[in-house]
N, C-alpha and C positions, 0 to 999 in steps of 0.2 A: 504493500499499500504506499508506504512512505518513499520507496524507491521509484514507484511509478510517478508519484507526485514530483519527486525531484527531477525526473526525466522530463516531465511535461513543462516544468518551470525552466529548465535548461534550454528546451527547444523554443519556448515562447519568447524567451529573452536572450536569444543567441546574438552574437555580435552583428550579424547582418541587418538586424532590425533597427539598430541604433541610428543610422542615418535618417530613417523615416521618422523616428521620434524626434531627432534634432530639428528636422525641417518643419515638423508639426508645430513644435514650440516656437520657432522662429516666425512662421507664417501666421500663426493663430493666437499663441499666448502673448506675443510681444508684436503686435501688428505695426507699431511705429518703428520697428527695427529695420524694416525694408521698404522699398518703393514698389514692390510687386503689386500690381493691380488685383483687387479682390476677385474679380471675375476669372482670373486665371490661377489663383492659388490652389484650387482643388485639383486642376489638371497638372500643376507642377508637383504637387505632393504625390499624385498618382504615378507620375513619371519617375520620381524618386523611389517609390515603393517597388515599381517594376524593375528598374535598372540596377538598384543596389541591394534588393532583397530577392525578388522572385527569380530573376534570371541567374544570379550567382548560386542560389540555392538549388535550382534545377540542374545547374552544371555540376555541383557537388554529387547530387543524386545520380547524375549520369556517370560520373566516375565510379560510384559504388556499383551501379548496374553493370558496368563493363569490367568489374573486379579489378579496377585500377587501385582503389583503396579498399582495405578489408572492412571498413565500417565508417559510417557517416559521423560517428562519435570521434573518430581520430585519436584514439587513446594514446598511441605512441607518437613520439615527436617526428620520426621519419614519415609517418602517415600524413603529416600536415604539409610537407614540402610542396607537393603538387597543387593541392587545393588551395593553400594560401598564396602560392605563387600565381596560380590562375585568376584568383579573385583579385589580387593586387593589379595584374595587367588589366583586368576588366574595369576596375575602378579608375585607373589611369585614363582609359579610353572615355569613360563616362564623364570624367572631370574635364577632360579636353572638349567634350561635346558641350558641356555646360558653359565652359569658357567661350567657345567659338560661336554657339548657336543660342544659348539661353542666358546671356549676360544681362539679366534685368537689373541686377543689383550686386554690388561688390560683395556684400555679406553672404549672398547665396553661393557665389563662386568660391569665396574664401572658405566657406564652411565645407564645401566638397574637397577643396584642396587639403584642408586640415585633416579631414577624416581619411582621405586617401594616403596622406602622409603617415598618419598613425598606423594604418594597415601595412604600409611598406616597412615601417620600423618593426612592427610585430613580426612580419614575415622574415625579416633579416635576423631578428633575435631568435626566432624559432629554429634556424639552422644550428644554433649553438645551445639553446636552452628552451625547454618547454615551459611557457608561462601561460596564464589563464587569459584566453582571448575574450571570454565572457566578461571578466572583470576589466580588461582593457577597454572594452566597448562601453560598459556602464559607467566606469569612472570617467571616461572621456565625456559622456553625456553629463555627468554631475559637474565636472569642471565647467563646461560650456554654460550650463544653467546658472552656476554661481557667478561667473563673470558677467553674464547678461543681466542678472538680477541687480548687479552693482551699477551697470551701465544704464539700465532702464528700470529705475526703482519704481515702486508702486504696489508691491505685494502680490502681483499676479504669479510670480514664480516661486513664492515661498513654499507652497504645497508640493509643487513638482520637485523642488530641491529636497524636501524632507522625504517624499516618496521614493526618489532615486537613492538616497542614502540607505533607506530601509531595503530597497531592491538590491543594492550591492551586497548588503549583509545576507539577505535571503538566498540570492543566487550563489554567493560564495559558499554558504552553508550547504547548499545543495551539491555543489561541485565537490565539497569535502565529503559529504555522505556518500556520493557515488564513487568515491575514491579516484576521481578524475584528476585531481591535483593535490599537491602538498601545500601546507599553508604559505611556505616561502614563494611558491609559484603564483598563488593568488595575490600576495602582496606585491610581487614583481609586476604582474599584469595590471594591478590597480595603479601602481606608480607610473608605469609606462603610459597608460592612457590619460591619467589625470594631469601629469606634468606636461606632456605634449600639448593636450588640448587647452589646458589652462594658460600656458605660456603663450601659445599662438593666438588665442582669442583676446587675452589681455593686451598683448602687443598691438593687435589690430584695432580694437575698440577704444583703447586709451592712448 
């Protein structure tokens, strides 16, 4: 029962879902952060969902279907090389597309650049050490929320920040329960995502 719940939470809050969460916050929770017209916000968010979550996730399932990787959970560090590398390349292509074709606002493009950069760093680190991709993604979201709450005060991001802190703890606990990571790997993943996204967004917004 608990194992199944931990697996469900791990899948629901996988790293690939974070870009969609970030853009949902930027577009709807802090509407004055961008110049994106209201009539295209839904389409833009849907495009982010498809290009940063659905297509990469289907690609990983494709690797599993072809027995290129032994499991979609990628328990071993070496199992992550190809999927992480493939996702990194795809994110680079998507980021270039946003820059070249969907340059509605600097924050939108910068957000994609930051998240792609974080994924690249995670992929490079993975060649030497297995760290938590889940915590990298969620801590990156937390860092972005914190910086944006300082830049755009008003209380709208207080509950998302608190919720993300709790989510980091919950998902981290699930990864430990599933024996997917050691505590130091969770801490390293958290530090990687938080420091990278916090420094990037703070420098850009301030």
